[in-house]
Structures are given as structure tokens and as C-alpha cells.
mmCIF file of the N, C-alpha and C atoms, coordinates in Angstrom:
data_MODEL
# 
_entry.id   MODEL 
# 
loop_
_atom_site.group_PDB 
_atom_site.id 
_atom_site.type_symbol 
_atom_site.label_atom_id 
_atom_site.label_alt_id 
_atom_site.label_comp_id 
_atom_site.label_asym_id 
_atom_site.label_entity_id 
_atom_site.label_seq_id 
_atom_site.pdbx_PDB_ins_code 
_atom_site.Cartn_x 
_atom_site.Cartn_y 
_atom_site.Cartn_z 
_atom_site.occupancy 
_atom_site.B_iso_or_equiv 
_atom_site.pdbx_formal_charge 
_atom_site.auth_seq_id 
_atom_site.auth_comp_id 
_atom_site.auth_asym_id 
_atom_site.auth_atom_id 
_atom_site.pdbx_PDB_model_num 
ATOM 1   N N  . UNK A 1 1  ? 2.292   20.504 119.741 1.00 0.00 ? 1  UNK A N  1 
ATOM 2   C CA . UNK A 1 1  ? 1.178   19.856 120.403 1.00 0.00 ? 1  UNK A CA 1 
ATOM 3   C C  . UNK A 1 1  ? 0.408   20.908 121.191 1.00 0.00 ? 1  UNK A C  1 
ATOM 4   N N  . UNK A 1 2  ? -0.907  20.834 121.142 1.00 0.00 ? 2  UNK A N  1 
ATOM 5   C CA . UNK A 1 2  ? -1.771  21.727 121.902 1.00 0.00 ? 2  UNK A CA 1 
ATOM 6   C C  . UNK A 1 2  ? -2.476  20.934 122.993 1.00 0.00 ? 2  UNK A C  1 
ATOM 7   N N  . UNK A 1 3  ? -2.366  21.423 124.233 1.00 0.00 ? 3  UNK A N  1 
ATOM 8   C CA . UNK A 1 3  ? -3.046  20.802 125.362 1.00 0.00 ? 3  UNK A CA 1 
ATOM 9   C C  . UNK A 1 3  ? -3.907  21.874 126.023 1.00 0.00 ? 3  UNK A C  1 
ATOM 10  N N  . UNK A 1 4  ? -5.179  21.566 126.184 1.00 0.00 ? 4  UNK A N  1 
ATOM 11  C CA . UNK A 1 4  ? -6.132  22.502 126.785 1.00 0.00 ? 4  UNK A CA 1 
ATOM 12  C C  . UNK A 1 4  ? -6.832  21.803 127.951 1.00 0.00 ? 4  UNK A C  1 
ATOM 13  N N  . UNK A 1 5  ? -6.777  22.412 129.121 1.00 0.00 ? 5  UNK A N  1 
ATOM 14  C CA . UNK A 1 5  ? -7.377  21.845 130.330 1.00 0.00 ? 5  UNK A CA 1 
ATOM 15  C C  . UNK A 1 5  ? -8.632  22.628 130.661 1.00 0.00 ? 5  UNK A C  1 
ATOM 16  N N  . UNK A 1 6  ? -9.715  21.906 130.917 1.00 0.00 ? 6  UNK A N  1 
ATOM 17  C CA . UNK A 1 6  ? -10.962 22.555 131.316 1.00 0.00 ? 6  UNK A CA 1 
ATOM 18  C C  . UNK A 1 6  ? -10.808 23.112 132.733 1.00 0.00 ? 6  UNK A C  1 
ATOM 19  N N  . UNK A 1 7  ? -11.225 24.356 132.908 1.00 0.00 ? 7  UNK A N  1 
ATOM 20  C CA . UNK A 1 7  ? -11.212 24.982 134.232 1.00 0.00 ? 7  UNK A CA 1 
ATOM 21  C C  . UNK A 1 7  ? -12.614 25.466 134.605 1.00 0.00 ? 7  UNK A C  1 
ATOM 22  N N  . UNK A 1 8  ? -13.624 24.877 133.971 1.00 0.00 ? 8  UNK A N  1 
ATOM 23  C CA . UNK A 1 8  ? -15.002 25.185 134.332 1.00 0.00 ? 8  UNK A CA 1 
ATOM 24  C C  . UNK A 1 8  ? -15.258 24.754 135.774 1.00 0.00 ? 8  UNK A C  1 
ATOM 25  N N  . UNK A 1 9  ? -16.382 25.132 136.323 1.00 0.00 ? 9  UNK A N  1 
ATOM 26  C CA . UNK A 1 9  ? -16.624 24.904 137.749 1.00 0.00 ? 9  UNK A CA 1 
ATOM 27  C C  . UNK A 1 9  ? -16.532 23.436 138.160 1.00 0.00 ? 9  UNK A C  1 
ATOM 28  N N  . UNK A 1 10 ? -17.068 22.525 137.371 1.00 0.00 ? 10 UNK A N  1 
ATOM 29  C CA . UNK A 1 10 ? -17.022 21.108 137.731 1.00 0.00 ? 10 UNK A CA 1 
ATOM 30  C C  . UNK A 1 10 ? -15.587 20.583 137.703 1.00 0.00 ? 10 UNK A C  1 
ATOM 31  N N  . UNK A 1 11 ? -14.864 20.867 136.648 1.00 0.00 ? 11 UNK A N  1 
ATOM 32  C CA . UNK A 1 11 ? -13.474 20.413 136.554 1.00 0.00 ? 11 UNK A CA 1 
ATOM 33  C C  . UNK A 1 11 ? -12.599 21.101 137.601 1.00 0.00 ? 11 UNK A C  1 
ATOM 34  N N  . UNK A 1 12 ? -12.885 22.370 137.868 1.00 0.00 ? 12 UNK A N  1 
ATOM 35  C CA . UNK A 1 12 ? -12.143 23.093 138.903 1.00 0.00 ? 12 UNK A CA 1 
ATOM 36  C C  . UNK A 1 12 ? -12.289 22.379 140.246 1.00 0.00 ? 12 UNK A C  1 
ATOM 37  N N  . UNK A 1 13 ? -13.509 22.006 140.581 1.00 0.00 ? 13 UNK A N  1 
ATOM 38  C CA . UNK A 1 13 ? -13.749 21.311 141.848 1.00 0.00 ? 13 UNK A CA 1 
ATOM 39  C C  . UNK A 1 13 ? -13.107 19.923 141.880 1.00 0.00 ? 13 UNK A C  1 
ATOM 40  N N  . UNK A 1 14 ? -12.901 19.338 140.711 1.00 0.00 ? 14 UNK A N  1 
ATOM 41  C CA . UNK A 1 14 ? -12.318 17.996 140.631 1.00 0.00 ? 14 UNK A CA 1 
ATOM 42  C C  . UNK A 1 14 ? -10.802 18.026 140.439 1.00 0.00 ? 14 UNK A C  1 
ATOM 43  N N  . UNK A 1 15 ? -10.199 19.215 140.461 1.00 0.00 ? 15 UNK A N  1 
ATOM 44  C CA . UNK A 1 15 ? -8.744  19.304 140.470 1.00 0.00 ? 15 UNK A CA 1 
ATOM 45  C C  . UNK A 1 15 ? -8.057  19.761 139.210 1.00 0.00 ? 15 UNK A C  1 
ATOM 46  N N  . UNK A 1 16 ? -8.731  20.544 138.381 1.00 0.00 ? 16 UNK A N  1 
ATOM 47  C CA . UNK A 1 16 ? -8.102  20.962 137.126 1.00 0.00 ? 16 UNK A CA 1 
ATOM 48  C C  . UNK A 1 16 ? -6.830  21.782 137.347 1.00 0.00 ? 16 UNK A C  1 
ATOM 49  N N  . UNK A 1 17 ? -6.783  22.575 138.411 1.00 0.00 ? 17 UNK A N  1 
ATOM 50  C CA . UNK A 1 17 ? -5.578  23.373 138.641 1.00 0.00 ? 17 UNK A CA 1 
ATOM 51  C C  . UNK A 1 17 ? -4.417  22.505 139.096 1.00 0.00 ? 17 UNK A C  1 
ATOM 52  N N  . UNK A 1 18 ? -4.690  21.384 139.752 1.00 0.00 ? 18 UNK A N  1 
ATOM 53  C CA . UNK A 1 18 ? -3.637  20.406 140.065 1.00 0.00 ? 18 UNK A CA 1 
ATOM 54  C C  . UNK A 1 18 ? -3.098  19.789 138.780 1.00 0.00 ? 18 UNK A C  1 
ATOM 55  N N  . UNK A 1 19 ? -3.993  19.490 137.835 1.00 0.00 ? 19 UNK A N  1 
ATOM 56  C CA . UNK A 1 19 ? -3.581  18.916 136.554 1.00 0.00 ? 19 UNK A CA 1 
ATOM 57  C C  . UNK A 1 19 ? -2.714  19.918 135.786 1.00 0.00 ? 19 UNK A C  1 
ATOM 58  N N  . UNK A 1 20 ? -3.089  21.175 135.798 1.00 0.00 ? 20 UNK A N  1 
ATOM 59  C CA . UNK A 1 20 ? -2.287  22.208 135.129 1.00 0.00 ? 20 UNK A CA 1 
ATOM 60  C C  . UNK A 1 20 ? -0.907  22.305 135.765 1.00 0.00 ? 20 UNK A C  1 
ATOM 61  N N  . UNK A 1 21 ? -0.848  22.291 137.082 1.00 0.00 ? 21 UNK A N  1 
ATOM 62  C CA . UNK A 1 21 ? 0.436   22.342 137.787 1.00 0.00 ? 21 UNK A CA 1 
ATOM 63  C C  . UNK A 1 21 ? 1.309   21.143 137.402 1.00 0.00 ? 21 UNK A C  1 
ATOM 64  N N  . UNK A 1 22 ? 0.714   19.952 137.406 1.00 0.00 ? 22 UNK A N  1 
ATOM 65  C CA . UNK A 1 22 ? 1.453   18.746 137.033 1.00 0.00 ? 22 UNK A CA 1 
ATOM 66  C C  . UNK A 1 22 ? 1.927   18.806 135.583 1.00 0.00 ? 22 UNK A C  1 
ATOM 67  N N  . UNK A 1 23 ? 1.086   19.312 134.707 1.00 0.00 ? 23 UNK A N  1 
ATOM 68  C CA . UNK A 1 23 ? 1.493   19.457 133.306 1.00 0.00 ? 23 UNK A CA 1 
ATOM 69  C C  . UNK A 1 23 ? 2.690   20.399 133.188 1.00 0.00 ? 23 UNK A C  1 
ATOM 70  N N  . UNK A 1 24 ? 2.619   21.544 133.831 1.00 0.00 ? 24 UNK A N  1 
ATOM 71  C CA . UNK A 1 24 ? 3.723   22.504 133.774 1.00 0.00 ? 24 UNK A CA 1 
ATOM 72  C C  . UNK A 1 24 ? 5.013   21.874 134.289 1.00 0.00 ? 24 UNK A C  1 
ATOM 73  N N  . UNK A 1 25 ? 4.931   21.193 135.438 1.00 0.00 ? 25 UNK A N  1 
ATOM 74  C CA . UNK A 1 25 ? 6.110   20.564 136.032 1.00 0.00 ? 25 UNK A CA 1 
ATOM 75  C C  . UNK A 1 25 ? 6.698   19.495 135.106 1.00 0.00 ? 25 UNK A C  1 
ATOM 76  N N  . UNK A 1 26 ? 5.839   18.649 134.549 1.00 0.00 ? 26 UNK A N  1 
ATOM 77  C CA . UNK A 1 26 ? 6.306   17.549 133.713 1.00 0.00 ? 26 UNK A CA 1 
ATOM 78  C C  . UNK A 1 26 ? 6.783   18.008 132.341 1.00 0.00 ? 26 UNK A C  1 
ATOM 79  N N  . UNK A 1 27 ? 6.150   19.019 131.794 1.00 0.00 ? 27 UNK A N  1 
ATOM 80  C CA . UNK A 1 27 ? 6.627   19.572 130.524 1.00 0.00 ? 27 UNK A CA 1 
ATOM 81  C C  . UNK A 1 27 ? 8.016   20.167 130.703 1.00 0.00 ? 27 UNK A C  1 
ATOM 82  N N  . UNK A 1 28 ? 8.213   20.882 131.802 1.00 0.00 ? 28 UNK A N  1 
ATOM 83  C CA . UNK A 1 28 ? 9.524   21.470 132.078 1.00 0.00 ? 28 UNK A CA 1 
ATOM 84  C C  . UNK A 1 28 ? 10.570  20.383 132.332 1.00 0.00 ? 28 UNK A C  1 
ATOM 85  N N  . UNK A 1 29 ? 10.226  19.385 133.141 1.00 0.00 ? 29 UNK A N  1 
ATOM 86  C CA . UNK A 1 29 ? 11.166  18.303 133.472 1.00 0.00 ? 29 UNK A CA 1 
ATOM 87  C C  . UNK A 1 29 ? 11.596  17.513 132.241 1.00 0.00 ? 29 UNK A C  1 
ATOM 88  N N  . UNK A 1 30 ? 10.727  17.450 131.241 1.00 0.00 ? 30 UNK A N  1 
ATOM 89  C CA . UNK A 1 30 ? 11.024  16.698 130.021 1.00 0.00 ? 30 UNK A CA 1 
ATOM 90  C C  . UNK A 1 30 ? 11.509  17.592 128.866 1.00 0.00 ? 30 UNK A C  1 
ATOM 91  N N  . UNK A 1 31 ? 11.732  18.867 129.158 1.00 0.00 ? 31 UNK A N  1 
ATOM 92  C CA . UNK A 1 31 ? 12.226  19.794 128.152 1.00 0.00 ? 31 UNK A CA 1 
ATOM 93  C C  . UNK A 1 31 ? 11.257  20.039 127.008 1.00 0.00 ? 31 UNK A C  1 
ATOM 94  N N  . UNK A 1 32 ? 9.968   20.037 127.313 1.00 0.00 ? 32 UNK A N  1 
ATOM 95  C CA . UNK A 1 32 ? 8.952   20.150 126.262 1.00 0.00 ? 32 UNK A CA 1 
ATOM 96  C C  . UNK A 1 32 ? 8.192   21.476 126.264 1.00 0.00 ? 32 UNK A C  1 
ATOM 97  N N  . UNK A 1 33 ? 8.578   22.405 127.114 1.00 0.00 ? 33 UNK A N  1 
ATOM 98  C CA . UNK A 1 33 ? 7.798   23.642 127.222 1.00 0.00 ? 33 UNK A CA 1 
ATOM 99  C C  . UNK A 1 33 ? 7.740   24.428 125.916 1.00 0.00 ? 33 UNK A C  1 
ATOM 100 N N  . UNK A 1 34 ? 8.768   24.302 125.084 1.00 0.00 ? 34 UNK A N  1 
ATOM 101 C CA . UNK A 1 34 ? 8.768   25.037 123.820 1.00 0.00 ? 34 UNK A CA 1 
ATOM 102 C C  . UNK A 1 34 ? 8.057   24.281 122.698 1.00 0.00 ? 34 UNK A C  1 
ATOM 103 N N  . UNK A 1 35 ? 7.629   23.046 122.977 1.00 0.00 ? 35 UNK A N  1 
ATOM 104 C CA . UNK A 1 35 ? 6.961   22.231 121.948 1.00 0.00 ? 35 UNK A CA 1 
ATOM 105 C C  . UNK A 1 35 ? 5.480   22.009 122.234 1.00 0.00 ? 35 UNK A C  1 
ATOM 106 N N  . UNK A 1 36 ? 5.018   22.529 123.376 1.00 0.00 ? 36 UNK A N  1 
ATOM 107 C CA . UNK A 1 36 ? 3.622   22.322 123.771 1.00 0.00 ? 36 UNK A CA 1 
ATOM 108 C C  . UNK A 1 36 ? 2.980   23.664 124.091 1.00 0.00 ? 36 UNK A C  1 
ATOM 109 N N  . UNK A 1 37 ? 1.815   23.891 123.514 1.00 0.00 ? 37 UNK A N  1 
ATOM 110 C CA . UNK A 1 37 ? 1.028   25.073 123.821 1.00 0.00 ? 37 UNK A CA 1 
ATOM 111 C C  . UNK A 1 37 ? -0.004  24.656 124.867 1.00 0.00 ? 37 UNK A C  1 
ATOM 112 N N  . UNK A 1 38 ? 0.182   25.088 126.118 1.00 0.00 ? 38 UNK A N  1 
ATOM 113 C CA . UNK A 1 38 ? -0.716  24.745 127.217 1.00 0.00 ? 38 UNK A CA 1 
ATOM 114 C C  . UNK A 1 38 ? -1.681  25.893 127.456 1.00 0.00 ? 38 UNK A C  1 
ATOM 115 N N  . UNK A 1 39 ? -2.967  25.571 127.455 1.00 0.00 ? 39 UNK A N  1 
ATOM 116 C CA . UNK A 1 39 ? -3.975  26.596 127.674 1.00 0.00 ? 39 UNK A CA 1 
ATOM 117 C C  . UNK A 1 39 ? -5.114  26.040 128.524 1.00 0.00 ? 39 UNK A C  1 
ATOM 118 N N  . UNK A 1 40 ? -6.050  26.913 128.858 1.00 0.00 ? 40 UNK A N  1 
ATOM 119 C CA . UNK A 1 40 ? -7.220  26.529 129.644 1.00 0.00 ? 40 UNK A CA 1 
ATOM 120 C C  . UNK A 1 40 ? -8.473  26.977 128.907 1.00 0.00 ? 40 UNK A C  1 
ATOM 121 N N  . UNK A 1 41 ? -9.577  26.294 129.190 1.00 0.00 ? 41 UNK A N  1 
ATOM 122 C CA . UNK A 1 41 ? -10.856 26.647 128.562 1.00 0.00 ? 41 UNK A CA 1 
ATOM 123 C C  . UNK A 1 41 ? -11.972 26.350 129.551 1.00 0.00 ? 41 UNK A C  1 
ATOM 124 N N  . UNK A 1 42 ? -13.089 26.966 129.310 1.00 0.00 ? 42 UNK A N  1 
ATOM 125 C CA . UNK A 1 42 ? -14.264 26.698 130.138 1.00 0.00 ? 42 UNK A CA 1 
ATOM 126 C C  . UNK A 1 42 ? -15.145 25.668 129.469 1.00 0.00 ? 42 UNK A C  1 
ATOM 127 N N  . UNK A 1 43 ? -15.634 24.768 130.226 1.00 0.00 ? 43 UNK A N  1 
ATOM 128 C CA . UNK A 1 43 ? -16.549 23.678 129.894 1.00 0.00 ? 43 UNK A CA 1 
ATOM 129 C C  . UNK A 1 43 ? -16.411 23.087 128.492 1.00 0.00 ? 43 UNK A C  1 
ATOM 130 N N  . UNK A 1 44 ? -15.998 21.835 128.499 1.00 0.00 ? 44 UNK A N  1 
ATOM 131 C CA . UNK A 1 44 ? -15.894 21.063 127.265 1.00 0.00 ? 44 UNK A CA 1 
ATOM 132 C C  . UNK A 1 44 ? -17.044 20.064 127.155 1.00 0.00 ? 44 UNK A C  1 
ATOM 133 N N  . UNK A 1 45 ? -18.013 20.174 128.072 1.00 0.00 ? 45 UNK A N  1 
ATOM 134 C CA . UNK A 1 45 ? -19.221 19.361 127.981 1.00 0.00 ? 45 UNK A CA 1 
ATOM 135 C C  . UNK A 1 45 ? -19.113 17.941 128.502 1.00 0.00 ? 45 UNK A C  1 
ATOM 136 N N  . UNK A 1 46 ? -18.061 17.642 129.235 1.00 0.00 ? 46 UNK A N  1 
ATOM 137 C CA . UNK A 1 46 ? -17.867 16.283 129.769 1.00 0.00 ? 46 UNK A CA 1 
ATOM 138 C C  . UNK A 1 46 ? -17.820 16.323 131.300 1.00 0.00 ? 46 UNK A C  1 
ATOM 139 N N  . UNK A 1 47 ? -18.611 17.175 131.892 1.00 0.00 ? 47 UNK A N  1 
ATOM 140 C CA . UNK A 1 47 ? -18.535 17.486 133.323 1.00 0.00 ? 47 UNK A CA 1 
ATOM 141 C C  . UNK A 1 47 ? -18.636 16.258 134.234 1.00 0.00 ? 47 UNK A C  1 
ATOM 142 N N  . UNK A 1 48 ? -19.437 15.293 133.851 1.00 0.00 ? 48 UNK A N  1 
ATOM 143 C CA . UNK A 1 48 ? -19.661 14.140 134.714 1.00 0.00 ? 48 UNK A CA 1 
ATOM 144 C C  . UNK A 1 48 ? -18.480 13.175 134.739 1.00 0.00 ? 48 UNK A C  1 
ATOM 145 N N  . UNK A 1 49 ? -17.483 13.389 133.884 1.00 0.00 ? 49 UNK A N  1 
ATOM 146 C CA . UNK A 1 49 ? -16.373 12.437 133.764 1.00 0.00 ? 49 UNK A CA 1 
ATOM 147 C C  . UNK A 1 49 ? -15.088 12.891 134.437 1.00 0.00 ? 49 UNK A C  1 
ATOM 148 N N  . UNK A 1 50 ? -15.122 13.949 135.211 1.00 0.00 ? 50 UNK A N  1 
ATOM 149 C CA . UNK A 1 50 ? -13.912 14.436 135.859 1.00 0.00 ? 50 UNK A CA 1 
ATOM 150 C C  . UNK A 1 50 ? -13.195 15.450 134.990 1.00 0.00 ? 50 UNK A C  1 
ATOM 151 N N  . UNK A 1 51 ? -11.972 15.800 135.383 1.00 0.00 ? 51 UNK A N  1 
ATOM 152 C CA . UNK A 1 51 ? -11.221 16.828 134.657 1.00 0.00 ? 51 UNK A CA 1 
ATOM 153 C C  . UNK A 1 51 ? -11.013 16.394 133.203 1.00 0.00 ? 51 UNK A C  1 
ATOM 154 N N  . UNK A 1 52 ? -11.378 17.294 132.303 1.00 0.00 ? 52 UNK A N  1 
ATOM 155 C CA . UNK A 1 52 ? -11.272 17.032 130.876 1.00 0.00 ? 52 UNK A CA 1 
ATOM 156 C C  . UNK A 1 52 ? -10.074 17.773 130.298 1.00 0.00 ? 52 UNK A C  1 
ATOM 157 N N  . UNK A 1 53 ? -9.287  17.062 129.502 1.00 0.00 ? 53 UNK A N  1 
ATOM 158 C CA . UNK A 1 53 ? -8.115  17.637 128.850 1.00 0.00 ? 53 UNK A CA 1 
ATOM 159 C C  . UNK A 1 53 ? -8.217  17.316 127.362 1.00 0.00 ? 53 UNK A C  1 
ATOM 160 N N  . UNK A 1 54 ? -7.989  18.312 126.540 1.00 0.00 ? 54 UNK A N  1 
ATOM 161 C CA . UNK A 1 54 ? -7.971  18.103 125.094 1.00 0.00 ? 54 UNK A CA 1 
ATOM 162 C C  . UNK A 1 54 ? -6.517  18.138 124.628 1.00 0.00 ? 54 UNK A C  1 
ATOM 163 N N  . UNK A 1 55 ? -6.082  17.034 124.026 1.00 0.00 ? 55 UNK A N  1 
ATOM 164 C CA . UNK A 1 55 ? -4.729  16.935 123.482 1.00 0.00 ? 55 UNK A CA 1 
ATOM 165 C C  . UNK A 1 55 ? -4.881  16.933 121.969 1.00 0.00 ? 55 UNK A C  1 
ATOM 166 N N  . UNK A 1 56 ? -4.464  18.032 121.355 1.00 0.00 ? 56 UNK A N  1 
ATOM 167 C CA . UNK A 1 56 ? -4.732  18.277 119.939 1.00 0.00 ? 56 UNK A CA 1 
ATOM 168 C C  . UNK A 1 56 ? -6.237  18.142 119.717 1.00 0.00 ? 56 UNK A C  1 
ATOM 169 N N  . UNK A 1 57 ? -6.701  17.136 119.003 1.00 0.00 ? 57 UNK A N  1 
ATOM 170 C CA . UNK A 1 57 ? -8.142  16.991 118.764 1.00 0.00 ? 57 UNK A CA 1 
ATOM 171 C C  . UNK A 1 57 ? -8.783  15.897 119.601 1.00 0.00 ? 57 UNK A C  1 
ATOM 172 N N  . UNK A 1 58 ? -8.013  15.274 120.508 1.00 0.00 ? 58 UNK A N  1 
ATOM 173 C CA . UNK A 1 58 ? -8.537  14.173 121.308 1.00 0.00 ? 58 UNK A CA 1 
ATOM 174 C C  . UNK A 1 58 ? -8.957  14.644 122.693 1.00 0.00 ? 58 UNK A C  1 
ATOM 175 N N  . UNK A 1 59 ? -10.174 14.290 123.080 1.00 0.00 ? 59 UNK A N  1 
ATOM 176 C CA . UNK A 1 59 ? -10.685 14.611 124.415 1.00 0.00 ? 59 UNK A CA 1 
ATOM 177 C C  . UNK A 1 59 ? -10.361 13.450 125.355 1.00 0.00 ? 59 UNK A C  1 
ATOM 178 N N  . UNK A 1 60 ? -9.739  13.776 126.495 1.00 0.00 ? 60 UNK A N  1 
ATOM 179 C CA . UNK A 1 60 ? -9.423  12.791 127.520 1.00 0.00 ? 60 UNK A CA 1 
ATOM 180 C C  . UNK A 1 60 ? -10.122 13.236 128.799 1.00 0.00 ? 60 UNK A C  1 
ATOM 181 N N  . UNK A 1 61 ? -10.874 12.343 129.418 1.00 0.00 ? 61 UNK A N  1 
ATOM 182 C CA . UNK A 1 61 ? -11.605 12.691 130.632 1.00 0.00 ? 61 UNK A CA 1 
ATOM 183 C C  . UNK A 1 61 ? -11.049 11.924 131.826 1.00 0.00 ? 61 UNK A C  1 
ATOM 184 N N  . UNK A 1 62 ? -11.383 12.405 133.018 1.00 0.00 ? 62 UNK A N  1 
ATOM 185 C CA . UNK A 1 62 ? -11.003 11.721 134.247 1.00 0.00 ? 62 UNK A CA 1 
ATOM 186 C C  . UNK A 1 62 ? -9.547  11.892 134.634 1.00 0.00 ? 62 UNK A C  1 
ATOM 187 N N  . UNK A 1 63 ? -8.895  12.933 134.141 1.00 0.00 ? 63 UNK A N  1 
ATOM 188 C CA . UNK A 1 63 ? -7.499  13.167 134.495 1.00 0.00 ? 63 UNK A CA 1 
ATOM 189 C C  . UNK A 1 63 ? -7.457  13.784 135.891 1.00 0.00 ? 63 UNK A C  1 
ATOM 190 N N  . UNK A 1 64 ? -6.623  13.220 136.744 1.00 0.00 ? 64 UNK A N  1 
ATOM 191 C CA . UNK A 1 64 ? -6.426  13.760 138.088 1.00 0.00 ? 64 UNK A CA 1 
ATOM 192 C C  . UNK A 1 64 ? -5.022  13.384 138.553 1.00 0.00 ? 64 UNK A C  1 
ATOM 193 N N  . UNK A 1 65 ? -4.683  13.716 139.790 1.00 0.00 ? 65 UNK A N  1 
ATOM 194 C CA . UNK A 1 65 ? -3.335  13.435 140.296 1.00 0.00 ? 65 UNK A CA 1 
ATOM 195 C C  . UNK A 1 65 ? -3.022  11.946 140.250 1.00 0.00 ? 65 UNK A C  1 
ATOM 196 N N  . UNK A 1 66 ? -4.016  11.097 140.471 1.00 0.00 ? 66 UNK A N  1 
ATOM 197 C CA . UNK A 1 66 ? -3.796  9.651  140.478 1.00 0.00 ? 66 UNK A CA 1 
ATOM 198 C C  . UNK A 1 66 ? -3.592  9.073  139.082 1.00 0.00 ? 66 UNK A C  1 
ATOM 199 N N  . UNK A 1 67 ? -4.240  9.646  138.085 1.00 0.00 ? 67 UNK A N  1 
ATOM 200 C CA . UNK A 1 67 ? -4.147  9.118  136.721 1.00 0.00 ? 67 UNK A CA 1 
ATOM 201 C C  . UNK A 1 67 ? -3.173  9.903  135.853 1.00 0.00 ? 67 UNK A C  1 
ATOM 202 N N  . UNK A 1 68 ? -2.594  10.971 136.414 1.00 0.00 ? 68 UNK A N  1 
ATOM 203 C CA . UNK A 1 68 ? -1.786  11.887 135.613 1.00 0.00 ? 68 UNK A CA 1 
ATOM 204 C C  . UNK A 1 68 ? -0.589  11.218 134.949 1.00 0.00 ? 68 UNK A C  1 
ATOM 205 N N  . UNK A 1 69 ? 0.172   10.425 135.694 1.00 0.00 ? 69 UNK A N  1 
ATOM 206 C CA . UNK A 1 69 ? 1.389   9.834  135.135 1.00 0.00 ? 69 UNK A CA 1 
ATOM 207 C C  . UNK A 1 69 ? 1.093   8.990  133.899 1.00 0.00 ? 69 UNK A C  1 
ATOM 208 N N  . UNK A 1 70 ? 0.066   8.158  133.977 1.00 0.00 ? 70 UNK A N  1 
ATOM 209 C CA . UNK A 1 70 ? -0.306  7.321  132.827 1.00 0.00 ? 70 UNK A CA 1 
ATOM 210 C C  . UNK A 1 70 ? -0.779  8.194  131.666 1.00 0.00 ? 70 UNK A C  1 
ATOM 211 N N  . UNK A 1 71 ? -1.581  9.212  131.965 1.00 0.00 ? 71 UNK A N  1 
ATOM 212 C CA . UNK A 1 71 ? -2.047  10.151 130.937 1.00 0.00 ? 71 UNK A CA 1 
ATOM 213 C C  . UNK A 1 71 ? -0.859  10.821 130.248 1.00 0.00 ? 71 UNK A C  1 
ATOM 214 N N  . UNK A 1 72 ? 0.069   11.346 131.024 1.00 0.00 ? 72 UNK A N  1 
ATOM 215 C CA . UNK A 1 72 ? 1.204   12.076 130.467 1.00 0.00 ? 72 UNK A CA 1 
ATOM 216 C C  . UNK A 1 72 ? 2.077   11.158 129.614 1.00 0.00 ? 72 UNK A C  1 
ATOM 217 N N  . UNK A 1 73 ? 2.341   9.972  130.112 1.00 0.00 ? 73 UNK A N  1 
ATOM 218 C CA . UNK A 1 73 ? 3.181   9.019  129.378 1.00 0.00 ? 73 UNK A CA 1 
ATOM 219 C C  . UNK A 1 73 ? 2.540   8.628  128.046 1.00 0.00 ? 73 UNK A C  1 
ATOM 220 N N  . UNK A 1 74 ? 1.240   8.336  128.078 1.00 0.00 ? 74 UNK A N  1 
ATOM 221 C CA . UNK A 1 74 ? 0.562   7.869  126.862 1.00 0.00 ? 74 UNK A CA 1 
ATOM 222 C C  . UNK A 1 74 ? 0.257   9.002  125.884 1.00 0.00 ? 74 UNK A C  1 
ATOM 223 N N  . UNK A 1 75 ? -0.359  10.044 126.375 1.00 0.00 ? 75 UNK A N  1 
ATOM 224 C CA . UNK A 1 75 ? -0.882  11.088 125.478 1.00 0.00 ? 75 UNK A CA 1 
ATOM 225 C C  . UNK A 1 75 ? 0.114   12.175 125.108 1.00 0.00 ? 75 UNK A C  1 
ATOM 226 N N  . UNK A 1 76 ? 1.059   12.456 125.993 1.00 0.00 ? 76 UNK A N  1 
ATOM 227 C CA . UNK A 1 76 ? 2.030   13.512 125.693 1.00 0.00 ? 76 UNK A CA 1 
ATOM 228 C C  . UNK A 1 76 ? 3.339   12.906 125.211 1.00 0.00 ? 76 UNK A C  1 
ATOM 229 N N  . UNK A 1 77 ? 3.985   12.099 126.046 1.00 0.00 ? 77 UNK A N  1 
ATOM 230 C CA . UNK A 1 77 ? 5.258   11.502 125.650 1.00 0.00 ? 77 UNK A CA 1 
ATOM 231 C C  . UNK A 1 77 ? 5.068   10.490 124.525 1.00 0.00 ? 77 UNK A C  1 
ATOM 232 N N  . UNK A 1 78 ? 3.975   9.745  124.546 1.00 0.00 ? 78 UNK A N  1 
ATOM 233 C CA . UNK A 1 78 ? 3.720   8.752  123.515 1.00 0.00 ? 78 UNK A CA 1 
ATOM 234 C C  . UNK A 1 78 ? 2.983   9.301  122.310 1.00 0.00 ? 78 UNK A C  1 
ATOM 235 N N  . UNK A 1 79 ? 2.594   10.558 122.393 1.00 0.00 ? 79 UNK A N  1 
ATOM 236 C CA . UNK A 1 79 ? 1.881   11.195 121.286 1.00 0.00 ? 79 UNK A CA 1 
ATOM 237 C C  . UNK A 1 79 ? 2.856   11.649 120.220 1.00 0.00 ? 79 UNK A C  1 
ATOM 238 N N  . UNK A 1 80 ? 2.530   12.716 119.556 1.00 0.00 ? 80 UNK A N  1 
ATOM 239 C CA . UNK A 1 80 ? 3.359   13.176 118.436 1.00 0.00 ? 80 UNK A CA 1 
ATOM 240 C C  . UNK A 1 80 ? 4.712   13.713 118.883 1.00 0.00 ? 80 UNK A C  1 
ATOM 241 N N  . UNK A 1 81 ? 4.889   13.908 120.199 1.00 0.00 ? 81 UNK A N  1 
ATOM 242 C CA . UNK A 1 81 ? 6.197   14.366 120.695 1.00 0.00 ? 81 UNK A CA 1 
ATOM 243 C C  . UNK A 1 81 ? 7.156   13.206 120.899 1.00 0.00 ? 81 UNK A C  1 
ATOM 244 N N  . UNK A 1 82 ? 6.598   11.973 120.980 1.00 0.00 ? 82 UNK A N  1 
ATOM 245 C CA . UNK A 1 82 ? 7.413   10.796 121.295 1.00 0.00 ? 82 UNK A CA 1 
ATOM 246 C C  . UNK A 1 82 ? 8.287   10.338 120.169 1.00 0.00 ? 82 UNK A C  1 
# 
């Protein structure tokens, strides 16, 4: 699985580095670090929707500390790794 978090200026201000930290922590806690390629990219063109994360070919917007658990459960654990 490939996960890419936007770290462009808008997403950075909206907490992209918190999302990256949470991803690292949760991937490690679930023993998935060797099955997920985590990377960062600049601007995915969805700036007005909050932090943007691309999971394989799917764009997910509005990811933050409050929505992270649901995002991780659905898109990562419930995705092709589930």
C-alpha cells in the first residue's frame, strides 16, 4: 500500500505533520511498517479541503487529528491490508 501525505503550505498549516506522526505511530502499532510505503508530496490540488492524503490511487481530504482514527480504520486497516 502506498500512502502519500500532502505537505504543501496549506496542508502544513492544517496539520499534515500531525497526520504523518499519527500514521507512523499507527502503522508501527499495527505491525504494518513493512507493508506500507509512506511518503510526502507538495500540493495535490485540494487545498480548500484540509489535509489531503492519497491512499494508493484514492484521494482523501480533510484528514486531521479528529478524523484520523476513522480514516485509518477505513482506508488503511479496511483497505487492501485488511
